[in-house]
N, C-alpha and C positions, 0 to 999 in steps of 0.2 A: 448607957449613954447611946441615945438617937443622934444617928447622922441624915441630913437630909439630902444624902447625895443622890444625884440622878443617875440614871444607867447610862446617859451620855458623857457626864461629868467621868466618872469610873473607867470609860471606855479611851478617853482621850489621855487619862493618866497612863495606862498601860499601852497605848498605841506609840508612842512616842519611845524608840529605842535609839541606844548609843551608834554609832559609824562603828562597823566590821573593820578589822585592820585586811590591807592587802594580803593574798596569798599568791604565790607563784602557781602557774599553769605550766606543767613541764612540756618541754618542746616535743615533737615527735622523735626527735634523736635519742633522747634520753631512754623511752621505750624503747628504741633501737637495741640500743646498748644493754639493757636490761635482758630483754628478750636472748640476744647473742650470747649473753654471758650465761644465762639459765641453759640453752642449748649446749654451750661447751663444756658446762659442767655435767649434763646429760650424757653427753656423747663420750666423755673422759671416764664416766662411770661404768657405761655400757663396755667399751675397749678393755678397761681393767678387770671385770667380769669375766668378758671372755677369756682373756689371757689367762687369769686365775684357773677357767676352769679347764682349758686347753693344757695348761700346766699340771693341773690333778690327775686329769685322764690321761696325760702320756705315759704309755708304758712300752719301754723299750722291747722291738721284737727280736724275741729269742728264737732263732730257726729250729723245728722241730728235730730230736734227735732221732734218727734213721731208725728202723725196725730192727735189722741186720746188728746194729750197733748195741740197742736197748736188749736184744735178746743174749748178744753175748755177755753183756754186764749181768743179764740174770742167771744166766750159766755160771758165772764165775761166782757168783751170791751162793748158787745152789752145792758149789763143793764143799762149803760149811756145816752141810748137813750130810754128809758123805759117810758119818759113822749112823745113821738112823736112814736104812734103806727106803722105807716107805716115803717118808716126807722128802728125802732126795728124788726119788724116782718121780713123786708127784710134781716137784718143780721143775725138773728137766723136761718131763711131757710136756706139761701145762705151757711151760715156756715155747716148744717146739709146735705147739697146737695155735698158742696166740700168734706167734711169729709168722707162720702161715697164714693166719686168718688176715693180720694187717698188710704182709706183702703182696697176696694175691687175693685179696677182697674176698675169701673164702671161708665160711662159716665154720670154725672147726671145733672151737670149745665145747658146744652145745649138743654133739652128735657124739655117739658110740663109736667105737673104734672102727666097728664093721659097717656102720652107716657111712662113716667118714672117708674110708678107704674105698669103699665101693663109687661114693661120687667123685672121689679124685680119680679112680680110675676112668670116668667118664669124661676126662677134662684135658688139657695139652698143658698144665701149668708144670709139670715135672716132666723128666725122662723117665722112661720105663725102670732104668735100674734104681733112680732116685725114689721113687713110687715102691718097688720092691724092699729097699732099705729102711723106708719110713715104715713100712709094712712090718717088718722084722721088728723094729724100734719100738714100735708101739705094741706089739704084741708081747716083747718083753717086759715092758711097763706094766702093762695090765696084769701079768704075771704078779709081779710085786705087789702092786695096788690092791688087786682083787682076790687073788690065790693064796696069797700070804707066803709068798715065796723068799725066801732070804739068800739073797745073792750076796757074793764077797764082793770087796772093796775092787777088784779086776774086774769082775763084771758090772759095776758100777760106774768105772771109769772109762769103760768101753761104750755103754749107752751115753754117758756126757760125750764121748767122743764123737758118736753119732750123729748127735744133736748139733754138735759143733759143726760137723762137717755139712750137713743138711744147710743149716745157715750160711757157713760159707760157699757151698755151690750155688745158692740160691739168692745171694745177696746181688743186687744192683750192680750195674759196672760202675766203675769209678771213673768219672771222665778224667782224662789226660791232657797235657798240652796237646795244641794242633799237631798231628802229624806225628807225634813221641810215643814211643813203644811202652807202655806201661810198666814193661819190666826195667828200663835201663834209662828211659828218658831222650834218648838219643834219637833212634832209628825209626823209621814208621812200622808199625806191629805188622804190617802186610802191604803187598806191593798191589796196586790196583792197575790192572792192563788197561790200555786204552783199546777200544773197539775199532 
């Protein structure tokens, strides 16, 4: 079937359309409320994330254990090895050397005894009596560690006592109450004369 429709009549059929229903045009306030709501959600998310990160990374600060306290603990642990002279002496001498390194920032463990004592002799870190005692202590330890000397338990306890004395003598002074005597806490430790 052939129709004699002209192009003009076809355009008229498609040109007329129905009326579109009205639609609401949002006012400026609606956009403002939506924007504020989205910003509030973003700010809340950032605050929660920061709180969570802070909570995750918060580690209570534990004050470090002082060098002399740690050294005394290691010397106490070394007593368990007293039946084995070489491990016992190694533990005791290493404890003394590491203590001196930490207490005085003096590189002790990497040096031989002779190097260590020679370098220590040129410093004012210890009193002359302490340097001499330390030299005797390290020489006795070297006999056990390197010359295969087998000391008795009394000699081992003396070495332990020497290390403990060195730590006690060189430990930092414990702060006391203002004007109090460290021994009894009541009287001043020394009187200060007025000039």
